[in-house]
C-alpha positions as CSV (number, residue, x, y, z in Angstrom):
1,M,-54.4,-20.6,41.6
2,Q,-58.0,-21.2,42.9
3,E,-57.3,-25.0,43.1
4,L,-54.1,-24.3,45.1
5,W,-55.9,-22.1,47.6
6,S,-58.7,-24.7,47.9
7,F,-56.1,-27.4,48.6
8,M,-54.4,-25.2,51.2
9,L,-57.7,-24.6,52.9
10,L,-58.3,-28.3,52.9
11,A,-54.9,-28.9,54.5
12,F,-55.5,-26.2,57.0
13,G,-58.8,-27.8,58.0
14,A,-57.0,-31.2,58.3
15,G,-54.6,-29.5,60.7
16,L,-57.5,-28.2,62.8
17,A,-59.0,-31.7,62.8
18,A,-55.7,-33.1,64.1
19,L,-55.8,-30.7,67.1
20,L,-58.9,-32.5,68.3
21,T,-57.3,-36.0,68.4
22,P,-56.4,-37.6,71.8
23,C,-52.7,-37.6,70.9
24,V,-52.5,-33.9,70.3
25,F,-55.0,-32.1,72.5
26,P,-53.6,-33.2,75.8
27,M,-50.1,-32.2,74.7
28,I,-51.1,-28.5,74.8
29,P,-50.9,-28.0,78.6
30,L,-48.0,-30.3,78.9
31,T,-45.8,-28.5,76.4
32,V,-46.9,-25.0,77.3
33,S,-45.3,-25.5,80.8
34,F,-42.0,-25.6,79.0
35,F,-42.4,-22.0,78.1
36,S,-44.1,-20.6,81.2
37,P,-42.1,-17.7,82.8
38,P,-40.7,-18.1,86.3
39,K,-43.2,-17.5,89.1
40,S,-40.8,-15.9,91.5
41,P,-40.3,-12.1,91.5
42,Q,-37.6,-10.8,89.3
43,R,-34.9,-8.2,89.9
44,G,-36.4,-4.7,90.4
45,E,-40.0,-6.0,90.7
46,H,-42.4,-4.6,93.3
47,V,-44.8,-7.2,94.7
48,H,-47.2,-4.8,96.4
49,G,-49.1,-3.4,93.4
50,E,-46.3,-1.2,92.1
51,T,-45.6,-1.0,88.3
52,V,-43.4,-3.9,87.1
53,S,-40.0,-2.8,86.0
54,I,-38.5,-3.3,82.5
55,Q,-36.1,-5.8,83.8
56,S,-38.9,-8.0,85.1
57,R,-40.5,-8.2,81.7
58,E,-37.4,-9.9,80.3
59,P,-38.6,-13.5,81.2
60,Q,-41.9,-12.7,79.5
61,K,-40.2,-11.5,76.4
62,K,-38.0,-14.6,76.3
63,G,-41.1,-16.8,76.8
64,L,-42.8,-15.2,73.9
65,K,-39.7,-15.6,71.7
66,K,-39.4,-19.2,72.6
67,A,-43.1,-19.8,71.9
68,L,-42.8,-18.3,68.5
69,L,-39.7,-20.3,67.8
70,Y,-41.5,-23.4,69.0
71,G,-44.4,-22.8,66.5
72,F,-41.9,-22.1,63.7
73,F,-40.1,-25.4,64.4
74,I,-43.4,-27.4,64.3
75,I,-44.1,-25.9,60.9
76,L,-40.5,-26.4,59.7
77,I,-40.5,-30.1,60.5
78,Y,-43.7,-30.7,58.6
79,V,-42.7,-28.5,55.6
80,I,-39.3,-30.4,55.3
81,A,-41.3,-33.6,54.9
82,G,-43.4,-31.9,52.2
83,T,-40.2,-30.6,50.5
84,L,-38.6,-34.1,50.5
85,V,-41.7,-35.4,48.7
86,A,-41.6,-32.6,46.2
87,R,-38.0,-33.2,45.4
88,I,-38.7,-36.7,44.2
89,N,-42.1,-35.9,42.8
90,G,-41.2,-35.5,39.1
91,P,-44.0,-35.9,36.5
92,E,-43.5,-39.6,35.9
93,F,-43.1,-40.4,39.6
94,A,-46.2,-38.4,40.4
95,N,-48.1,-40.4,37.8
96,W,-46.8,-43.6,39.1
97,L,-47.6,-42.7,42.7
98,S,-51.1,-41.6,42.0
99,T,-52.2,-44.3,39.5
100,H,-50.1,-47.5,39.8
101,W,-51.7,-50.3,41.7
102,V,-48.8,-50.8,44.1
103,P,-48.9,-47.4,45.9
104,N,-52.7,-47.2,45.7
105,V,-53.2,-50.6,47.2
106,F,-50.5,-49.7,49.8
107,F,-52.3,-46.5,50.7
108,F,-55.6,-48.4,50.9
109,L,-54.0,-50.9,53.4
110,I,-52.3,-48.1,55.4
111,F,-55.5,-46.1,55.7
112,L,-57.4,-49.3,56.6
113,I,-54.9,-49.9,59.4
114,F,-55.2,-46.4,60.7
115,A,-59.0,-46.6,60.6
116,M,-58.9,-49.8,62.6
117,S,-56.6,-48.1,65.1
118,F,-58.9,-45.0,65.4
119,L,-61.8,-47.3,65.9
120,G,-60.1,-48.9,68.9
121,M,-58.9,-52.3,67.5
122,F,-55.3,-51.5,68.5
123,E,-53.0,-48.6,69.3
124,L,-50.4,-47.3,67.0
125,T,-47.3,-45.8,68.7
126,L,-43.7,-45.1,67.6
127,P,-40.9,-46.9,69.5
128,S,-40.6,-45.5,73.0
129,S,-36.8,-45.2,72.6
130,W,-37.3,-42.6,69.8
131,I,-39.7,-40.5,71.9
132,N,-37.5,-40.7,75.0
133,K,-34.4,-39.7,73.1
134,M,-36.1,-36.6,71.7
135,D,-37.6,-35.8,75.1
136,R,-34.2,-35.8,76.8
137,K,-32.9,-33.5,74.1
138,S,-35.9,-31.2,74.7
139,N,-34.6,-30.5,78.2
140,E,-31.6,-28.7,76.8
141,K,-31.6,-24.9,76.9
142,G,-31.8,-22.5,74.0
143,I,-32.8,-22.9,70.4
144,L,-31.8,-26.6,70.3
145,G,-34.0,-27.5,73.2
146,T,-37.0,-25.7,71.7
147,F,-36.4,-27.6,68.4
148,F,-36.4,-30.9,70.1
149,M,-39.5,-30.0,72.1
150,A,-41.3,-29.4,68.8
151,F,-39.8,-32.7,67.4
152,T,-41.1,-34.5,70.5
153,L,-44.6,-33.1,69.8
154,V,-44.5,-34.4,66.2
155,L,-43.4,-37.9,67.3
156,V,-45.8,-38.2,70.1
157,S,-48.7,-37.1,68.0
158,F,-47.8,-39.4,65.1
159,S,-50.4,-42.0,65.8
160,C,-53.2,-39.4,65.3
161,T,-51.7,-37.0,62.8
162,G,-50.0,-39.7,60.7
163,P,-53.2,-40.6,58.7
164,I,-54.2,-37.0,58.3
165,V,-50.7,-36.0,57.1
166,G,-50.7,-38.9,54.8
167,S,-54.0,-37.8,53.3
168,V,-52.5,-34.3,52.6
169,L,-49.4,-35.7,51.0
170,V,-51.2,-38.2,48.8
171,L,-53.8,-35.6,47.7
172,S,-50.9,-33.4,46.6
173,A,-49.4,-36.0,44.3
174,G,-49.9,-34.5,40.8
175,G,-46.5,-33.3,39.5
176,A,-46.5,-29.9,41.1
177,V,-43.5,-29.3,43.3
178,I,-45.0,-26.4,45.3
179,K,-48.2,-28.1,46.2
180,P,-47.0,-30.6,48.9
181,I,-44.9,-27.8,50.4
182,L,-47.8,-25.4,50.7
183,G,-50.1,-28.3,51.8
184,M,-47.8,-29.2,54.7
185,F,-47.3,-25.5,55.6
186,A,-51.1,-25.0,55.8
187,F,-51.5,-28.2,57.9
188,S,-48.7,-27.5,60.3
189,L,-49.7,-23.8,60.6
190,A,-53.2,-24.9,61.9
191,L,-51.5,-27.4,64.2
192,A,-48.9,-25.0,65.5
193,L,-51.1,-21.9,66.1
194,P,-52.7,-23.1,69.4
195,F,-49.5,-24.4,70.8
196,T,-47.8,-21.1,70.1
197,L,-50.6,-19.0,71.5
198,F,-51.0,-21.0,74.6
199,A,-47.3,-21.0,75.1
200,A,-47.2,-17.2,74.7
201,F,-50.3,-16.7,76.9
202,P,-50.4,-19.5,79.5
203,K,-53.4,-18.0,81.4
204,W,-55.6,-19.0,78.4
205,L,-55.2,-22.6,79.5
206,E,-57.7,-22.0,82.3
207,K,-60.5,-21.6,79.7
208,L,-59.5,-24.7,77.7
209,P,-61.9,-27.7,77.9
210,K,-60.5,-30.7,79.7
211,S,-59.5,-33.7,77.7
212,G,-61.6,-36.7,78.2
213,G,-64.0,-39.2,76.5
214,W,-65.1,-36.7,73.9
215,L,-61.6,-36.9,72.3
216,Q,-62.0,-40.6,71.9
217,E,-65.3,-39.9,70.1
218,V,-63.5,-37.5,67.7
219,K,-61.0,-40.3,67.1
220,V,-63.7,-42.8,66.2
221,V,-65.4,-40.3,63.8
222,L,-62.0,-39.8,62.1
223,G,-61.7,-43.6,61.9
224,F,-65.0,-43.9,60.0
225,L,-63.8,-41.1,57.6
226,E,-60.5,-42.9,57.1
227,L,-62.3,-46.1,56.2
228,A,-64.4,-44.3,53.6
229,L,-61.3,-42.5,52.2
230,A,-59.4,-45.8,51.9
231,L,-61.8,-47.0,49.3
232,K,-60.9,-44.2,47.0
233,F,-57.3,-45.6,46.6
234,L,-58.6,-49.0,45.8
235,S,-61.1,-47.6,43.3
236,I,-58.3,-45.7,41.4
237,A,-56.3,-49.0,41.0
238,D,-59.5,-50.8,40.0
239,Q,-60.3,-48.2,37.3
240,V,-56.7,-47.9,35.9
241,Y,-56.2,-51.7,35.6
242,H,-59.8,-52.5,34.7
243,W,-60.2,-55.1,37.5
244,G,-63.9,-54.6,37.9
245,I,-64.0,-55.4,41.6
246,L,-65.2,-52.0,42.9
247,D,-67.9,-50.8,40.5
248,R,-69.9,-47.7,41.3
249,E,-72.8,-49.5,43.1
250,V,-70.4,-51.6,45.2
251,Y,-68.5,-48.5,46.2
252,L,-71.7,-46.7,47.1
253,A,-73.0,-49.6,49.1
254,L,-69.9,-49.6,51.2
255,W,-70.1,-45.8,51.8
256,I,-73.8,-46.1,52.7
257,V,-73.0,-48.8,55.3
258,I,-69.9,-46.9,56.7
259,F,-71.8,-43.6,57.2
260,A,-74.9,-45.3,58.5
261,L,-72.7,-47.0,61.2
262,L,-71.2,-43.6,62.0
263,G,-74.7,-42.2,62.4
264,F,-75.6,-45.0,64.8
265,Y,-72.4,-44.4,66.8
266,L,-73.2,-40.8,67.2
267,L,-76.6,-41.7,68.5
268,G,-75.0,-44.1,71.0
269,K,-76.5,-47.2,69.4
270,L,-73.1,-48.6,68.5
271,R,-70.4,-49.2,71.2
272,L,-66.7,-49.7,70.4
273,P,-63.9,-50.9,72.6
274,H,-62.9,-48.6,75.5
275,H,-66.1,-46.7,75.3
276,A,-68.5,-46.4,78.3
277,E,-72.2,-46.8,77.8
278,K,-74.1,-43.5,77.7
279,K,-77.9,-43.2,78.1
280,E,-78.1,-39.6,76.8
281,I,-76.7,-37.9,73.8
282,S,-75.8,-34.2,73.5
283,V,-77.5,-31.8,71.1
284,P,-74.3,-31.3,68.9
285,K,-74.0,-35.1,68.5
286,L,-77.7,-35.3,67.5
287,L,-77.2,-32.6,64.9
288,M,-74.1,-34.4,63.6
289,A,-76.0,-37.7,63.4
290,T,-78.8,-35.9,61.5
291,L,-76.2,-34.6,58.9
292,V,-74.6,-38.1,58.6
293,F,-78.0,-39.8,58.0
294,S,-79.0,-37.1,55.5
295,F,-75.8,-37.8,53.6
296,V,-76.7,-41.5,53.6
297,V,-80.1,-40.6,52.2
298,Y,-78.4,-38.6,49.5
299,L,-76.2,-41.5,48.5
300,T,-79.0,-44.1,48.3
301,P,-80.4,-43.0,44.9
302,G,-76.9,-43.5,43.4
303,M,-77.4,-47.2,43.8
304,F,-80.1,-46.9,41.1
305,G,-78.2,-44.7,38.7
306,A,-78.6,-41.2,40.1
307,P,-75.6,-39.1,39.0
308,L,-74.8,-37.6,42.5
309,K,-73.0,-34.6,40.8
310,A,-71.8,-33.2,44.2
311,L,-69.7,-36.4,44.7
312,S,-68.8,-37.1,41.0
313,G,-65.1,-36.6,41.5
314,Y,-64.9,-39.0,44.4
315,L,-67.0,-41.9,43.1
316,P,-66.2,-44.4,40.3
317,P,-67.6,-43.2,37.0
318,L,-71.2,-43.7,36.2
319,T,-70.2,-45.8,33.2
320,S,-69.2,-48.5,35.7
321,Q,-72.7,-48.8,37.0
322,E,-74.2,-52.2,36.2
323,F,-77.7,-51.8,37.7
324,I,-79.8,-49.0,36.3
325,M,-83.5,-48.7,37.4
326,N,-84.4,-46.2,34.6
327,P,-83.7,-47.9,31.2
328,N,-84.1,-44.5,29.4
329,L,-80.7,-43.5,30.9
330,V,-79.1,-46.2,28.8
331,S,-80.6,-45.1,25.5
332,S,-79.8,-41.5,26.2
333,G,-76.1,-42.3,26.7
334,V,-75.8,-41.1,30.3
335,V,-74.5,-44.5,31.4
336,K,-72.6,-47.0,29.4
337,D,-74.3,-49.6,27.2
338,S,-73.2,-53.2,27.2
339,F,-69.9,-53.7,25.4
340,D,-71.7,-55.2,22.3
341,R,-74.1,-52.3,21.9
342,R,-71.4,-49.6,22.4
343,K,-69.2,-51.4,19.9
344,S,-71.9,-51.7,17.3
345,N,-72.9,-48.0,17.7
346,A,-69.3,-47.0,17.2
347,I,-69.1,-49.1,14.0
348,R,-72.3,-47.6,12.6
349,M,-71.1,-44.0,13.4
350,F,-67.6,-44.3,11.9
351,A,-68.5,-46.5,9.0
352,A,-70.8,-43.7,7.7
353,S,-67.7,-41.4,7.2
354,A,-64.1,-41.5,6.3
355,C,-63.2,-41.6,9.9
356,P,-61.4,-44.7,11.3
357,Q,-63.0,-47.0,13.8
358,P,-61.7,-45.9,17.3
359,K,-59.1,-48.0,19.0
360,Y,-59.4,-49.0,22.7
361,A,-63.2,-48.4,22.7
362,E,-63.7,-51.7,24.5
363,M,-62.0,-50.4,27.6
364,L,-62.0,-46.6,27.4
365,H,-65.0,-44.4,27.2
366,L,-66.3,-40.8,26.9
367,P,-69.0,-39.5,29.2
368,H,-72.6,-38.7,28.3
369,G,-72.8,-40.8,25.2
370,L,-70.2,-38.8,23.3
371,K,-68.4,-40.6,20.4
372,G,-64.8,-40.0,19.8
373,Y,-61.3,-41.3,20.0
374,F,-58.6,-42.3,22.4
375,D,-55.7,-42.0,20.0
376,L,-54.6,-38.6,18.6
377,A,-53.5,-39.9,15.2
378,Q,-57.0,-41.3,14.6
379,A,-58.6,-38.1,15.7
380,K,-56.4,-36.1,13.2
381,V,-57.5,-38.3,10.4
382,C,-61.2,-37.9,11.3
383,A,-60.8,-34.1,11.7
384,N,-59.4,-33.9,8.2
385,A,-62.2,-36.0,6.8
386,Q,-65.0,-34.0,8.5
387,N,-63.3,-30.6,8.4
388,K,-63.6,-30.1,12.1
389,P,-61.3,-28.9,14.9
390,I,-60.1,-31.3,17.5
391,F,-61.0,-31.2,21.2
392,I,-58.3,-32.9,23.3
393,D,-59.1,-34.0,26.8
394,F,-56.0,-34.8,28.8
395,T,-57.6,-36.9,31.5
396,G,-57.0,-39.9,33.8
397,H,-58.9,-42.7,35.5
398,G,-57.8,-41.4,38.9
399,C,-58.4,-37.7,38.1
400,V,-61.0,-36.3,40.6
401,N,-61.3,-32.9,38.9
402,C,-61.8,-34.6,35.5
403,R,-64.9,-36.5,36.7
404,E,-66.2,-33.3,38.4
405,M,-65.8,-31.3,35.1
406,E,-67.6,-34.1,33.2
407,A,-70.5,-34.2,35.7
408,R,-70.9,-30.5,36.2
409,V,-69.8,-28.8,33.0
410,W,-69.8,-31.4,30.1
411,S,-73.4,-32.4,31.2
412,D,-74.8,-29.0,30.2
413,P,-76.8,-29.5,27.0
414,R,-75.1,-26.5,25.3
415,V,-71.7,-28.0,26.0
416,L,-72.7,-31.4,24.8
417,E,-74.3,-30.0,21.6
418,I,-71.0,-28.2,20.7
419,L,-68.8,-31.2,21.5
420,K,-71.1,-33.6,19.5
421,N,-71.5,-31.5,16.4
422,E,-68.6,-29.1,16.1
423,Y,-65.5,-31.0,17.3
424,V,-63.7,-34.3,16.9
425,V,-63.3,-35.4,20.6
426,V,-60.2,-37.3,21.7
427,A,-59.6,-38.4,25.3
428,L,-55.9,-39.0,26.1
429,Y,-55.6,-40.9,29.3
430,V,-52.3,-40.2,31.0
431,D,-52.6,-43.1,33.4
432,E,-53.7,-45.9,31.1
433,K,-51.4,-48.9,31.7
434,T,-52.1,-50.8,28.5
435,K,-48.7,-51.7,26.9
436,L,-48.3,-50.8,23.2
437,P,-46.6,-53.1,20.6
438,E,-42.8,-52.7,20.8
439,E,-42.6,-51.1,17.4
440,N,-44.6,-48.2,18.8
441,W,-42.2,-47.5,21.7
442,Y,-40.0,-44.5,21.6
443,I,-37.5,-42.6,23.7
444,S,-38.8,-39.3,25.2
445,E,-37.0,-36.1,24.4
446,Y,-38.1,-34.8,27.7
447,D,-36.6,-37.3,30.1
448,G,-34.8,-39.8,27.9
449,K,-36.9,-42.7,29.0
450,T,-38.6,-45.3,26.8
451,K,-42.4,-44.8,26.7
452,K,-44.1,-48.2,26.4
453,T,-47.7,-47.6,27.4
454,I,-50.7,-45.6,26.2
455,G,-50.7,-43.4,29.3
456,K,-46.9,-42.6,29.3
457,Q,-47.0,-41.6,25.7
458,N,-50.0,-39.4,26.3
459,A,-48.4,-37.8,29.4
460,D,-45.1,-37.3,27.5
461,Y,-47.0,-35.6,24.6
462,Q,-48.8,-33.2,27.0
463,I,-45.5,-32.3,28.7
464,T,-43.4,-31.9,25.6
465,K,-46.0,-30.1,23.5
466,F,-47.8,-28.0,26.1
467,T,-45.3,-27.9,29.0
468,N,-48.1,-29.0,31.4
469,N,-48.7,-32.1,33.5
470,A,-52.0,-31.3,35.1
471,Q,-55.4,-32.9,34.5
472,P,-57.9,-32.1,33.3
473,Y,-56.3,-30.0,30.5
474,Y,-58.3,-29.1,27.4
475,V,-56.7,-28.2,24.1
476,L,-58.3,-27.0,20.9
477,M,-56.3,-27.6,17.7
478,N,-56.6,-28.4,14.0
479,A,-55.4,-31.5,12.3
480,Q,-52.0,-29.9,11.8
481,E,-51.7,-29.5,15.6
482,E,-52.0,-25.7,15.5
483,V,-53.5,-24.5,18.8
484,L,-56.7,-22.5,18.2
485,A,-57.2,-21.0,21.7
486,T,-55.4,-20.8,25.0
487,P,-55.7,-24.3,26.6
488,K,-58.0,-24.5,29.6
489,A,-57.7,-26.3,32.9
490,Y,-60.1,-27.1,35.7
491,D,-63.0,-24.5,35.7
492,L,-66.5,-25.3,36.8
493,E,-68.0,-22.1,35.2
494,V,-70.1,-23.5,32.3
495,E,-70.3,-20.1,30.5
496,N,-66.4,-19.9,30.5
497,F,-66.2,-23.4,29.0
498,I,-68.8,-22.5,26.3
499,D,-66.8,-19.4,25.4
500,F,-63.7,-21.5,25.3
501,L,-65.2,-23.9,22.8
502,K,-66.7,-21.1,20.7
503,S,-63.4,-19.3,20.5
504,G,-61.8,-22.5,19.1
505,I,-64.5,-22.8,16.4
506,K,-64.1,-19.1,15.5
507,A,-60.3,-19.4,15.2
508,Y,-60.7,-22.6,13.1
509,K,-63.0,-20.9,10.6
510,K,-60.6,-17.9,10.3
511,V,-57.8,-20.3,9.3
512,L,-60.0,-21.8,6.6
């Protein structure tokens, strides 16, 4: 529930940001005039300071009703879009949408195009015939006219709200039907509120700042942010398919350059097309530039192996870092060893017991030097041999919350101590695209589809066994697959996680 509220707040903030774009802000006074009450005196009205009659208030009541209806239609149009996404957003489709290289590279290119547009390289607009047709419909009276007025706003503002709406919808991809609907509701609510209020109270427009060059500056800032966000989609595809083209230091280098350029733009040292030269900068812009350059300073140590916990969910995993200034980090297991060293360590560890040598260790990994498995059958064999419970981590290469849990919770020495000594750890990647031998394929009881890859089989197991499709998702069980404690999802409270792990150990000992 906390994650859902956080997502709605993020979507609401995106809606507020959309209001400041040049495509939306100037539309406020233009559309409000549609709802303004007549200026001429109405029947029964005294124009020499007498009290206005009840009959004269009718136009005002109608204007308020139309304004509320207008805001409702804006929200409705956006929510319908979220509902359509939710209707096709089944678990397997959600996994494909969020992890397959085709949609992620597509999103990367789309966001790159939007960023170039925001930065002034070209202008994105919908066909004028679409907008003109909706505008003609908006001149009609009644509810239909109000609906088409809202639809006109959505179409005209597309070139600025499109990238932001796309961000909300993509971030909602995760299998939950209600999430994109609530996300679009929160976004459109923020967008509709000022239009509704100004339509209901037209005199407020006199206090509204005039649109001008500052809106273009907001658009450029959004362009830089879109450029940084685009890299996240390419990074997901890179991790899932093990391309190795966007390792952590490459990703960080690009972010450092992007935000440094944004800082120089805010200081007036970088000019873009259609922007006039300014010799002075305002205090707010100076403060924004200070924050941006502070962020760049924060990112810089990450190039040398700093964990950057605050951004752990949005950066490639630390195990993809190739250059580490402090070699002690390697020996402590905080970052990955070379393939040969990691493999030899695994051989030594598992050769000393009856546990099998882990499969897929050459391409999959556990954080913080933990040793474990990526196949449940192997984990069960080892759990029997060592007489330990199993800790299942349903995770994914593209799972932001998984990386954040690993960086903020798993890194606690008390958590690591328990995982290393008390559990057999198995990470089940639900988005791993490695195809299994044909003799290992099977038809799912859940959806009747053949599961051919590691990821699809892991995802199917999570859905059928635990009726859950969210990551991260942590399960404590014994080798007979008897659950020892209520499974746990995303929770950054370290003490709660420690209590969860201890409860599993206690339940396991009781069974013995």
